[in-house]
C-alpha positions, 0 to 999 in steps of 0.5 A: 532466495526464493525463485519467482516460481516459488513466490507465485506458488507460495502466494496461492497458499497465502491467498487461501489463508488470507480469505479464510480469516474471519471478518473481524480479523480482516478488519482489525489487521486492516486497521493496523495496516492503515495505522502503519501507512498513516504513520508513514504519511505524517513522517513523510510530511514532516520530513519534506517540511524541513527542507526548503528546496522542493525537489530535495523535500520530495526526495526526503519524503519519499525516503521516509514513506517506505517505513509504512510498508516495512511495518506492514510486512514485518509487524503483521497486518493486512493492506488492501493494495498488497492483497490485490495479489490474492487474485493469484489464488482465485486464478488457480481456482483455490478460492471463490470470487466472493471470498476474494471480494470479501477480503478486499472489502473488510481490509479496505474498510479497516485500512480506512479506519486506521489511516483516518484515525492517525489523521485525526490524532495527528491534527487534534494533537496539533502536530501541524504546529511544527515549524511555525505552522509550515507543516500544516500548510504542507498537509493541506497542500498534499490533499489539495494536489490530489483532489486537483487531479482529474479522474483519469490522472488519478486512475492512471497514477493509481495503476502505476503506484500499485504495480510498484507496491505489489512488486515490493511485496513480491520482492519481499517474499524473495528474501528469507531474511528480514533485512532482505525483505526491508531492502527489497520493499524500500526501493519500489515504494520510494520510487512511487512516492518520488514519482507522485503516483497515488496509493489509495490507503496513503491518500486516505491519510493525506485526504483526511489530514488535509481536510481536518487541518484546513478546518482546524488551522483556518487555511484556505483550501478551495475545492478540498471537500469530503466529496472531492476527496472521495469522488475525485481522488479515492475512487479513481485511485482505488480502481487504478490500484486494483488494475495495477496490482491485481490486473497487471502484476497478479494476472501477469505473474500468474500467467507467466509462472503458474498458468500451464506450468507443469505440476512436476516443475512445481514439485521439483521447486518445492523439494529443492526449497525443503532441501535448502531449508534443511541445509540452513538448519 
């Protein structure tokens, strides 16, 4: 297992690599991550629609959603919320602020395209027909619940969510094996869904799917509009995600593990890691 110091040092290198990708690759890898999160969103909706008890339905949906993070981590893609940790490389002065913001921008746009694409295909493929239309109602309610939150509530829930998401990413890097990565990423993601915290990329899927479903199936959804989705939900949740992921986890772990950490300590950790890898082979 990698130590927290090794993870912090590795993420400096990862951050440098991520910002050096071309804009096209950032965008396309972002699209894939958005697709993966969109699939997790519809799976969560379907699972929760099969259960009458609302508490159990919430738990079932929460247990299915981590499939999205598993695909992001293992299949290879770029997720905006996880990439908030790139701030560690900037704090170490290995990348420029403009490079950091460029990555966040193109990855977010790609995530939006991917998640919205899944929503469009799901709705017009008439997946909401499942369970006698109950799935359609679930999808609309998922969007309505989000736009009915205040700006402040959405912002705070965004902070809480991305603390857990970035801990999931951080913890996944602790394991050297795929099963360990999946197990570590599962629990924090399940926790944020279960608690009703808000993830900007997931909300793109839920928001777009809810709006399109309401129109396609003629379901009354007062207050659910493109404007309310973008301004009352996506904007504050995205800002909250940045605060939670970059501001709390990224800056916090950098301050603990890299700021004022003697270089020789990092060198010893690096040498030990090479020894461990050699022993594995």
